[in-house]
C-alpha positions as CSV (number, residue, x, y, z in Angstrom):
1,X,-94.0,6.3,77.0
2,X,-92.4,5.8,73.5
3,X,-92.1,8.9,71.3
4,X,-94.6,9.1,68.5
5,X,-93.1,9.8,65.1
6,X,-94.9,12.6,63.4
7,X,-95.9,11.8,59.8
8,X,-94.6,14.2,57.2
9,X,-97.3,16.5,55.8
10,X,-98.4,15.8,52.2
11,X,-96.7,17.9,49.6
12,X,-100.0,19.1,48.1
13,X,-101.2,20.3,51.5
14,X,-98.1,22.4,52.0
15,X,-98.4,24.0,48.6
16,X,-102.1,24.9,49.3
17,X,-101.1,26.5,52.6
18,X,-98.4,28.5,50.8
19,X,-101.0,29.7,48.3
20,X,-99.0,28.2,45.5
21,X,-101.9,26.0,44.3
22,X,-105.6,25.7,44.9
23,X,-107.5,22.6,46.0
24,X,-108.8,22.2,42.5
25,X,-105.3,22.2,41.1
26,X,-104.4,19.4,43.6
27,X,-107.4,17.4,42.7
28,X,-106.5,17.6,39.0
29,X,-102.9,16.5,39.8
30,X,-104.1,13.6,41.9
31,X,-106.4,12.4,39.2
32,X,-103.5,12.4,36.7
33,X,-101.2,10.7,39.3
34,X,-103.7,7.8,39.5
35,X,-103.4,7.3,35.8
36,X,-99.6,7.9,35.3
37,X,-98.1,7.0,38.7
38,X,-95.8,10.0,38.4
39,X,-94.7,12.2,41.3
40,X,-97.2,14.8,42.4
41,X,-94.6,17.6,42.3
42,X,-93.6,16.8,38.7
43,X,-97.3,16.7,37.6
44,X,-98.0,20.1,39.1
45,X,-95.0,21.6,37.3
46,X,-96.1,20.0,34.0
47,X,-99.6,21.4,34.4
48,X,-98.2,24.8,35.0
49,X,-99.6,25.1,38.5
50,X,-96.2,25.4,40.2
51,X,-92.6,26.0,39.4
52,X,-89.7,23.7,40.2
53,X,-88.6,26.2,42.8
54,X,-92.1,26.0,44.5
55,X,-91.7,22.3,44.7
56,X,-88.2,22.4,46.1
57,X,-89.2,24.9,48.8
58,X,-92.3,22.7,49.7
59,X,-90.1,19.6,49.9
60,X,-87.8,21.5,52.2
61,X,-90.7,22.3,54.6
62,X,-91.7,18.7,54.4
63,X,-88.2,17.8,55.6
64,X,-88.5,20.2,58.4
65,X,-86.3,22.9,56.8
66,X,-87.2,26.6,57.0
67,X,-87.1,29.0,54.0
68,X,-84.4,31.7,54.4
69,X,-84.0,34.7,52.2
70,X,-80.3,35.1,51.8
71,X,-80.6,38.3,49.8
72,X,-81.8,40.1,53.0
73,X,-79.6,38.3,55.5
74,X,-76.3,39.6,56.9
75,X,-74.2,36.6,58.1
76,X,-71.5,37.2,60.7
77,X,-68.0,36.6,59.5
78,X,-67.3,34.1,62.3
79,X,-70.2,31.9,61.0
80,X,-68.9,32.1,57.4
81,X,-65.5,31.0,58.5
82,X,-66.9,27.8,59.9
83,X,-66.8,26.5,56.3
84,X,-64.1,27.2,53.8
85,X,-65.1,28.9,50.6
86,X,-64.1,25.9,48.5
87,X,-66.2,23.5,50.7
88,X,-69.2,25.8,50.6
89,X,-68.9,26.2,46.8
90,X,-68.5,22.5,46.2
91,X,-71.6,21.6,48.1
92,X,-73.6,24.6,47.1
93,X,-74.3,25.7,50.7
94,X,-73.9,28.8,52.9
95,X,-73.5,28.6,56.7
96,X,-76.0,31.0,58.3
97,X,-76.1,30.3,62.0
98,X,-74.6,28.2,64.8
99,X,-76.5,27.4,68.0
100,X,-76.2,24.5,70.5
101,X,-73.3,22.9,68.6
102,X,-75.6,22.8,65.5
103,X,-74.5,24.5,62.3
104,X,-77.3,25.5,60.0
105,X,-76.5,25.8,56.2
106,X,-78.7,27.2,53.5
107,X,-79.0,24.9,50.5
108,X,-81.1,24.6,47.3
109,X,-81.6,20.8,47.3
110,X,-83.6,19.7,50.3
111,X,-83.4,16.0,49.4
112,X,-79.6,15.9,49.2
113,X,-79.0,14.3,52.6
114,X,-75.4,13.2,51.6
115,X,-74.4,16.9,51.6
116,X,-75.4,17.2,55.3
117,X,-73.6,13.9,56.2
118,X,-70.4,15.0,54.5
119,X,-70.5,18.4,56.2
120,X,-70.9,16.6,59.6
121,X,-67.8,14.6,58.8
122,X,-65.8,17.7,57.8
123,X,-66.9,20.0,60.6
124,X,-67.4,17.5,63.5
125,X,-70.6,19.3,64.2
126,X,-74.3,18.5,63.9
127,X,-75.4,20.1,60.6
128,X,-79.0,20.9,59.6
129,X,-80.4,22.4,56.4
130,X,-82.5,25.4,55.5
131,X,-84.0,26.1,52.1
132,X,-82.9,28.9,49.7
133,X,-82.7,29.3,45.9
134,X,-79.7,28.4,43.8
135,X,-79.4,32.1,42.8
136,X,-79.4,33.3,46.4
137,X,-76.8,30.7,47.4
138,X,-74.5,31.7,44.6
139,X,-74.9,35.4,45.3
140,X,-74.3,34.8,49.0
141,X,-71.1,32.9,48.3
142,X,-69.7,35.7,46.1
143,X,-70.6,38.2,48.8
144,X,-69.4,36.4,51.9
145,X,-66.3,34.6,50.6
146,X,-64.6,37.5,48.9
147,X,-62.0,37.5,51.8
148,X,-60.6,34.1,50.9
149,X,-59.6,32.0,47.9
150,X,-59.4,28.5,49.3
151,X,-57.2,26.1,47.4
152,X,-56.1,22.5,47.2
153,X,-52.7,23.5,48.3
154,X,-54.0,24.8,51.6
155,X,-55.8,21.6,52.3
156,X,-52.5,19.6,51.7
157,X,-51.1,21.0,55.0
158,X,-54.0,19.4,56.9
159,X,-53.5,16.2,54.9
160,X,-49.8,16.1,55.7
161,X,-50.6,16.3,59.4
162,X,-52.8,13.3,59.0
163,X,-50.5,11.0,57.1
164,X,-47.0,12.6,57.6
165,X,-44.6,14.1,55.1
166,X,-42.0,11.4,54.9
167,X,-41.9,9.0,52.0
168,X,-42.3,5.8,53.8
169,X,-42.0,2.2,52.6
170,X,-45.0,-0.2,52.4
171,X,-43.8,-1.9,55.6
172,X,-43.4,1.3,57.5
173,X,-46.8,2.5,56.5
174,X,-48.3,-0.8,57.7
175,X,-50.3,-1.0,54.5
176,X,-50.7,-4.7,54.7
177,X,-52.5,-4.4,58.0
178,X,-54.6,-1.4,56.8
179,X,-55.5,-3.0,53.5
180,X,-56.5,-6.2,55.1
181,X,-59.3,-4.5,57.0
182,X,-62.1,-2.8,55.0
183,X,-63.3,-1.0,58.1
184,X,-59.9,0.6,58.4
185,X,-60.0,1.8,54.8
186,X,-63.5,3.3,55.3
187,X,-62.4,5.1,58.5
188,X,-59.3,6.4,56.7
189,X,-61.4,7.6,53.7
190,X,-63.9,9.4,55.9
191,X,-61.3,11.6,57.6
192,X,-62.3,15.2,57.2
193,X,-59.0,16.1,55.6
194,X,-59.3,13.4,53.0
195,X,-62.9,14.4,52.2
196,X,-61.8,18.0,51.7
197,X,-58.8,17.3,49.5
198,X,-60.8,15.0,47.2
199,X,-63.6,17.5,46.9
200,X,-61.3,20.4,46.3
201,X,-59.5,18.5,43.5
202,X,-62.8,17.9,41.8
203,X,-63.6,21.6,42.2
204,X,-60.2,22.7,40.9
205,X,-60.6,20.4,37.8
206,X,-64.0,21.8,37.1
207,X,-62.9,25.4,37.5
208,X,-60.0,24.8,35.1
209,X,-62.2,23.1,32.5
210,X,-60.4,19.8,32.9
211,X,-61.6,16.7,31.0
212,X,-59.8,14.1,33.2
213,X,-58.2,13.8,36.6
214,X,-55.3,11.3,37.0
215,X,-54.3,9.9,40.3
216,X,-50.9,8.2,39.7
217,X,-48.9,6.2,42.2
218,X,-45.2,5.4,41.7
219,X,-42.5,3.7,43.8
220,X,-41.7,6.9,45.7
221,X,-44.2,9.3,44.4
222,X,-47.9,10.2,44.2
223,X,-49.0,12.7,41.6
224,X,-52.4,14.2,40.7
225,X,-52.7,15.7,37.3
226,X,-55.6,17.1,35.3
227,X,-56.0,17.2,31.5
228,X,-56.9,20.6,30.1
229,X,-57.5,21.0,26.4
230,X,-55.8,17.7,25.7
231,X,-52.6,18.5,27.8
232,X,-51.8,17.2,31.3
233,X,-50.9,19.6,34.1
234,X,-49.8,18.7,37.6
235,X,-52.2,20.1,40.2
236,X,-50.7,18.9,43.5
237,X,-48.0,16.6,44.7
238,X,-49.4,14.9,47.9
239,X,-47.3,12.8,50.2
240,X,-47.0,9.2,49.0
241,X,-48.6,8.1,52.3
242,X,-51.9,9.8,51.3
243,X,-52.6,7.7,48.2
244,X,-54.4,4.9,50.1
245,X,-56.8,7.4,51.8
246,X,-57.5,9.4,48.6
247,X,-58.1,6.4,46.4
248,X,-60.3,4.8,49.1
249,X,-62.4,8.0,49.3
250,X,-62.8,7.9,45.5
251,X,-63.9,4.3,45.6
252,X,-66.4,5.0,48.3
253,X,-68.2,7.9,46.5
254,X,-68.1,5.8,43.3
255,X,-69.8,2.8,45.1
256,X,-66.9,0.6,44.2
257,X,-65.7,-2.4,46.1
258,X,-63.2,-0.8,48.5
259,X,-61.7,-4.1,49.5
260,X,-60.9,-5.2,45.9
261,X,-57.4,-4.0,44.9
262,X,-56.3,-6.8,42.6
263,X,-58.7,-6.2,39.7
264,X,-59.6,-3.0,37.7
265,X,-63.0,-1.5,38.5
266,X,-65.2,0.9,36.6
267,X,-68.0,3.1,37.9
268,X,-70.1,6.2,37.1
269,X,-71.2,8.9,39.5
270,X,-73.1,12.1,39.4
271,X,-72.0,15.2,41.3
272,X,-73.6,18.6,41.8
273,X,-70.9,21.2,42.3
274,X,-72.4,24.7,42.7
275,X,-74.7,25.2,39.8
276,X,-73.0,22.5,37.7
277,X,-74.2,18.9,37.2
278,X,-71.4,16.7,36.2
279,X,-71.0,13.1,35.2
280,X,-67.8,11.4,36.2
281,X,-66.6,8.0,34.8
282,X,-64.1,6.4,37.3
283,X,-61.7,3.7,36.4
284,X,-59.1,2.1,38.7
285,X,-56.0,0.2,37.6
286,X,-53.9,-1.9,40.0
287,X,-50.2,-1.2,39.4
288,X,-46.9,-2.3,40.8
289,X,-47.0,0.3,43.6
290,X,-50.7,0.7,44.2
291,X,-54.0,1.6,42.6
292,X,-54.1,4.4,40.1
293,X,-57.4,6.2,39.2
294,X,-58.5,8.1,36.1
295,X,-61.7,10.1,36.3
296,X,-63.3,11.4,33.0
297,X,-65.4,14.5,33.7
298,X,-68.3,15.6,31.7
299,X,-70.0,18.8,32.7
300,X,-73.6,18.5,31.5
301,X,-74.1,22.2,31.8
302,X,-71.1,23.0,29.6
303,X,-71.0,20.1,27.0
304,X,-71.4,21.3,23.4
305,X,-73.7,19.2,21.3
306,X,-74.6,21.9,18.9
307,X,-73.1,21.3,15.5
308,X,-72.8,25.1,14.9
309,X,-70.4,25.3,17.9
310,X,-67.9,22.6,16.9
311,X,-65.9,24.6,14.4
312,X,-67.2,23.2,11.0
313,X,-66.7,25.5,8.0
314,X,-69.7,26.5,6.0
315,X,-68.8,24.1,3.2
316,X,-68.3,21.1,5.6
317,X,-71.5,21.9,7.5
318,X,-73.5,21.9,4.2
319,X,-72.1,18.4,3.3
320,X,-72.9,17.0,6.7
321,X,-76.4,18.4,6.7
322,X,-77.0,16.7,3.3
323,X,-75.8,13.3,4.5
324,X,-77.6,13.1,7.9
325,X,-80.9,14.1,6.3
326,X,-80.8,11.0,4.0
327,X,-83.2,8.2,4.9
328,X,-80.5,5.6,4.9
329,X,-76.8,5.0,4.5
330,X,-73.7,5.2,6.7
331,X,-71.7,8.2,7.8
332,X,-68.4,7.6,9.5
333,X,-66.6,10.0,11.8
334,X,-62.9,9.2,12.0
335,X,-59.8,10.3,13.9
336,X,-57.6,9.2,16.8
337,X,-58.8,8.6,20.4
338,X,-59.9,11.8,22.1
339,X,-60.5,13.9,19.1
340,X,-64.2,14.5,19.7
341,X,-65.8,11.9,17.4
342,X,-68.5,11.0,19.8
343,X,-69.3,14.7,20.5
344,X,-69.8,15.2,16.7
345,X,-72.1,12.2,16.5
346,X,-74.1,13.6,19.5
347,X,-74.4,16.9,17.7
348,X,-75.7,15.3,14.6
349,X,-78.2,13.2,16.6
350,X,-79.3,16.4,18.4
351,X,-80.4,17.8,15.0
352,X,-82.2,14.5,14.1
353,X,-83.8,14.0,17.5
354,X,-87.5,14.8,16.9
355,X,-90.6,13.2,18.1
356,X,-91.2,11.6,14.6
357,X,-88.1,9.4,14.7
358,X,-86.7,6.7,16.9
359,X,-83.0,6.8,17.6
360,X,-81.1,4.0,19.3
361,X,-77.4,4.1,20.2
362,X,-74.9,1.5,21.3
363,X,-71.9,2.9,23.1
364,X,-68.9,1.9,25.2
365,X,-69.4,3.7,27.4
366,X,-72.4,6.0,27.2
367,X,-70.7,9.4,27.3
368,X,-73.8,11.6,27.6
369,X,-77.4,10.8,28.4
370,X,-79.7,12.6,26.0
371,X,-83.5,12.8,26.3
372,X,-85.6,10.8,23.8
373,X,-82.6,8.6,22.8
374,X,-82.6,4.9,23.7
375,X,-79.0,4.4,24.7
376,X,-77.5,0.9,25.2
377,X,-74.2,0.2,27.1
378,X,-71.9,-2.4,25.7
379,X,-70.8,-5.1,28.2
380,X,-68.3,-7.3,26.4
381,X,-67.6,-9.3,29.6
382,X,-71.1,-10.8,29.4
383,X,-71.1,-11.1,25.6
384,X,-73.0,-7.9,24.8
385,X,-70.6,-6.6,22.1
386,X,-71.2,-3.9,19.6
387,X,-72.3,-6.5,17.1
388,X,-74.7,-8.3,19.5
389,X,-76.2,-5.0,20.6
390,X,-76.6,-3.8,17.0
391,X,-78.5,-7.0,16.1
392,X,-80.9,-6.5,19.0
393,X,-81.3,-2.8,18.1
394,X,-82.5,-3.7,14.6
395,X,-85.4,-5.6,16.1
396,X,-86.5,-2.5,18.0
397,X,-87.8,-0.7,14.9
398,X,-85.4,2.2,14.9
399,X,-85.1,4.9,12.2
400,X,-81.6,6.0,13.1
401,X,-78.8,4.0,14.7
402,X,-75.6,5.2,16.2
403,X,-72.8,2.6,16.8
404,X,-70.1,3.9,19.1
405,X,-67.3,2.3,17.1
406,X,-66.9,-0.2,14.3
407,X,-64.2,-2.4,15.7
408,X,-64.4,-5.6,13.7
409,X,-65.8,-7.2,10.5
410,X,-68.9,-8.5,12.2
411,X,-70.0,-5.1,13.4
412,X,-69.2,-3.6,10.0
413,X,-71.3,-6.1,8.2
414,X,-74.3,-5.6,10.5
415,X,-74.0,-1.8,10.1
416,X,-74.0,-2.2,6.3
417,X,-77.1,-4.5,6.5
418,X,-78.8,-1.9,8.7
419,X,-78.2,0.8,6.2
420,X,-79.4,-1.3,3.3
421,X,-82.7,-2.1,5.1
422,X,-83.6,1.6,5.4
423,X,-81.8,2.9,8.4
424,X,-79.4,5.8,8.8
425,X,-76.3,4.6,10.6
426,X,-73.8,6.9,12.3
427,X,-70.5,5.5,13.6
428,X,-66.8,6.0,14.2
429,X,-63.6,4.5,13.0
430,X,-59.9,5.1,13.9
431,X,-58.2,6.4,10.8
432,X,-56.0,9.4,10.1
433,X,-58.0,10.9,7.2
434,X,-61.2,10.5,5.3
435,X,-59.7,8.7,2.3
436,X,-57.8,6.3,4.5
437,X,-61.1,5.2,5.9
438,X,-61.7,3.2,2.7
439,X,-58.3,1.5,3.1
440,X,-59.1,0.7,6.7
441,X,-62.5,-0.9,5.8
442,X,-60.8,-3.0,3.1
443,X,-58.1,-4.1,5.6
444,X,-61.0,-5.3,7.9
445,X,-62.1,-7.6,5.0
446,X,-65.2,-5.6,4.3
447,X,-66.1,-6.4,0.6
448,X,-65.8,-3.4,-1.7
449,X,-69.4,-3.8,-3.0
450,X,-70.7,-3.6,0.7
451,X,-68.8,-0.3,1.1
452,X,-70.1,1.2,-2.1
453,X,-73.7,0.1,-1.4
454,X,-73.9,1.7,2.0
455,X,-71.2,4.4,2.7
456,X,-72.4,7.9,2.0
457,X,-69.7,10.1,3.6
458,X,-66.7,10.2,5.8
459,X,-65.9,13.0,8.2
460,X,-62.3,13.1,9.6
461,X,-61.5,15.4,12.4
462,X,-58.9,16.7,14.9
463,X,-59.1,18.9,17.9
464,X,-56.7,21.9,18.2
465,X,-56.4,24.3,21.1
466,X,-57.9,27.8,20.7
467,X,-55.7,30.8,21.4
468,X,-56.6,33.0,24.3
469,X,-58.1,36.2,22.8
470,X,-56.9,38.3,25.7
471,X,-53.2,37.7,25.1
472,X,-52.6,36.1,21.6
473,X,-50.0,38.0,19.6
474,X,-49.7,38.6,15.9
475,X,-46.4,37.7,14.1
476,X,-44.9,37.1,10.7
477,X,-44.2,33.4,10.3
478,X,-40.8,32.0,9.2
479,X,-40.3,30.4,5.8
480,X,-40.0,26.9,7.4
481,X,-43.3,27.3,9.1
482,X,-45.0,28.5,6.0
483,X,-43.5,25.6,4.0
484,X,-44.8,23.1,6.5
485,X,-48.3,24.5,6.1
486,X,-48.0,24.8,2.3
487,X,-48.8,28.5,2.4
488,X,-49.5,29.7,-1.2
489,X,-46.9,32.0,-2.6
490,X,-49.4,34.8,-3.3
491,X,-50.2,34.9,0.5
492,X,-46.5,35.0,1.4
493,X,-46.0,38.1,-0.9
494,X,-48.8,39.9,1.0
495,X,-47.1,42.2,3.6
496,X,-50.1,41.9,5.9
497,X,-50.0,38.1,6.0
498,X,-49.6,37.0,9.6
499,X,-50.2,34.2,12.1
500,X,-51.0,34.4,15.8
501,X,-49.2,32.6,18.7
502,X,-49.8,32.1,22.4
503,X,-48.4,34.4,25.0
504,X,-50.1,33.6,28.4
505,X,-52.0,35.8,30.8
506,X,-54.1,35.5,34.0
507,X,-57.3,34.9,31.9
508,X,-55.9,31.6,30.4
509,X,-53.8,30.6,33.5
510,X,-50.7,31.6,31.6
511,X,-51.0,28.7,29.1
512,X,-51.9,30.9,26.1
513,X,-54.9,28.7,25.1
514,X,-58.5,28.4,26.2
515,X,-60.7,25.7,24.9
516,X,-60.5,23.6,21.7
517,X,-62.1,23.6,18.3
518,X,-62.3,21.1,15.5
519,X,-60.6,20.7,12.1
520,X,-62.7,18.8,9.7
521,X,-62.4,17.2,6.2
522,X,-65.6,15.8,4.6
523,X,-65.5,13.3,1.8
524,X,-68.7,12.4,0.0
525,X,-68.9,8.9,-1.6
526,X,-70.2,9.7,-5.1
527,X,-70.2,7.5,-8.1
528,X,-66.6,8.2,-9.0
529,X,-65.4,7.4,-5.4
530,X,-67.4,4.2,-5.6
531,X,-65.6,3.2,-8.8
532,X,-62.3,3.9,-7.0
533,X,-63.4,1.7,-4.1
534,X,-64.4,-1.2,-6.4
535,X,-60.9,-0.9,-8.0
536,X,-59.3,-1.0,-4.5
537,X,-57.6,2.3,-5.2
538,X,-55.0,3.7,-2.8
539,X,-55.9,6.4,-0.3
540,X,-53.9,9.0,-2.1
541,X,-55.8,8.4,-5.3
542,X,-59.1,8.9,-3.5
543,X,-57.7,12.0,-1.8
544,X,-56.6,13.5,-5.2
545,X,-60.0,12.9,-6.7
546,X,-61.9,14.4,-3.7
547,X,-59.7,17.5,-3.6
548,X,-60.0,18.1,-7.3
549,X,-63.7,17.3,-7.9
550,X,-65.4,17.7,-4.5
551,X,-63.3,20.7,-3.4
552,X,-62.5,18.7,-0.2
553,X,-60.5,20.7,2.2
554,X,-58.0,18.5,4.0
555,X,-57.3,18.9,7.7
556,X,-54.1,20.8,7.4
557,X,-55.7,23.3,4.9
558,X,-58.5,23.8,7.4
559,X,-55.9,24.4,10.1
560,X,-54.1,27.0,7.9
561,X,-57.4,29.0,7.6
562,X,-57.9,28.9,11.4
563,X,-54.2,30.1,11.9
564,X,-54.9,33.1,9.7
565,X,-58.1,33.8,11.5
566,X,-56.2,33.8,14.8
567,X,-58.3,30.9,16.2
568,X,-55.3,28.6,16.7
569,X,-51.5,28.5,16.3
570,X,-49.4,27.0,13.5
571,X,-47.7,24.8,16.1
572,X,-51.0,23.2,17.0
573,X,-51.9,22.5,13.4
574,X,-48.6,21.1,12.5
575,X,-48.6,18.8,15.6
576,X,-52.2,17.5,15.0
577,X,-52.4,17.1,11.2
578,X,-50.5,15.3,8.5
579,X,-48.9,16.8,5.4
580,X,-49.6,15.2,2.1
581,X,-47.7,15.9,-1.2
582,X,-50.4,14.6,-3.5
């Protein structure tokens, strides 16, 4: 007689049995569900009848998972050792028991079946879940894994056993045969050693606050590097033979075409590592010796979109507030690639993001998903350029528009038209300083009268590394250093005048820096600046006026102040800013 599948109990019924809600609460939620079509759990939370944790626990019971209280549970060491500390932290689980070849792990997300599948691959065991809270899982990890500090390096030994340590040629590796069969690639990528090394690289990057992970393949070499505070550091040096397996694993979890190795591919994935929810943008690039991969990491729990936290001086912040609260006009944020321009725009939008206004963005790519913003992704391969997207946006009745980048004359003209028709437009441009933005727009053949009619302000910025407060050391700078930063003579004569420099300690991983902050110069486009634009004045003329009449602090001067405050070093400021004689 065939087995009869037992139907899962309704969520509402489970919550009533638990005493979380009453039948009246359930009836109220069901009535609203008929009107909205929303999930019953989400409705109960919005009505205040249940918490998110109540819903998670009930969903776990619905999946056949039991609730365990980790705070009152002593787990044997032999059970804990069945999962490495890094693997347990990465997946947000704690092993709690092992019976009949089945490992039970406590987890806080009952719907994450991928976690259980991955753990089955890693352990070779049947793995089932039990429900706990994120706080209990985190506390249990700290309590039970104090005896070990798992590392990427430890996993390399297992990986080397899988692929060998010799630097073999393409023919010796038999890559042509491997690469011709997608099934072989999938099998290779699902080896437990490969899963663990990739996961641990992610974890290491997150722990070290990395913004990017680079997987680079050369003729006789395979390197993995992470970018921390704008500087690349090598993490591990895996055997060349492992590159196919590692890249294939990345492509699988990114939902890329694992069999396509001739063309670049892009993807976006979400990962939950411990208590952190991170977005990862993945890009592959076929090269002469194999596929390279770069992964851009954005930790949603750590990203700073608060204008107060970006490093603006009081004067710069006052100017920015004045501009973004205008009903129309254009504000441009300028600087080189990777200097935080988009983050600054997000911070401005975060202030403006109220229920009374409609904000639409067009970005390439969408860096961060923000509630109540309509965000549009540019797809140039199908003709959806910034200009095309901006045209469509203006037909959606927005109040505020953000354009990821003004790249050409067409986009610039539409942005100007948008500002002239009553919209506030925020965008970015690649220039070295605020005054040079005018020159750049003129070089793009934007007519001077269009610039003067729409442009309200330009904010130029740079990112510099922040000195580690635990180990920075005070010193008296040399004359050459003070000359480079144009230190006033009166300051030099002060015997207490000093800078700070990096030293390195355990807290900053012996780098001497922890984090980055911004340097900003804000130029307002007043009537005098408009006259200079109409006369096609040179950048140094505009700069001279802004410094004299607007008290504009240029980037290097802003950097000098932060050097004196001990926020950054003179070397950072000199490397990231230009010196002007005017």
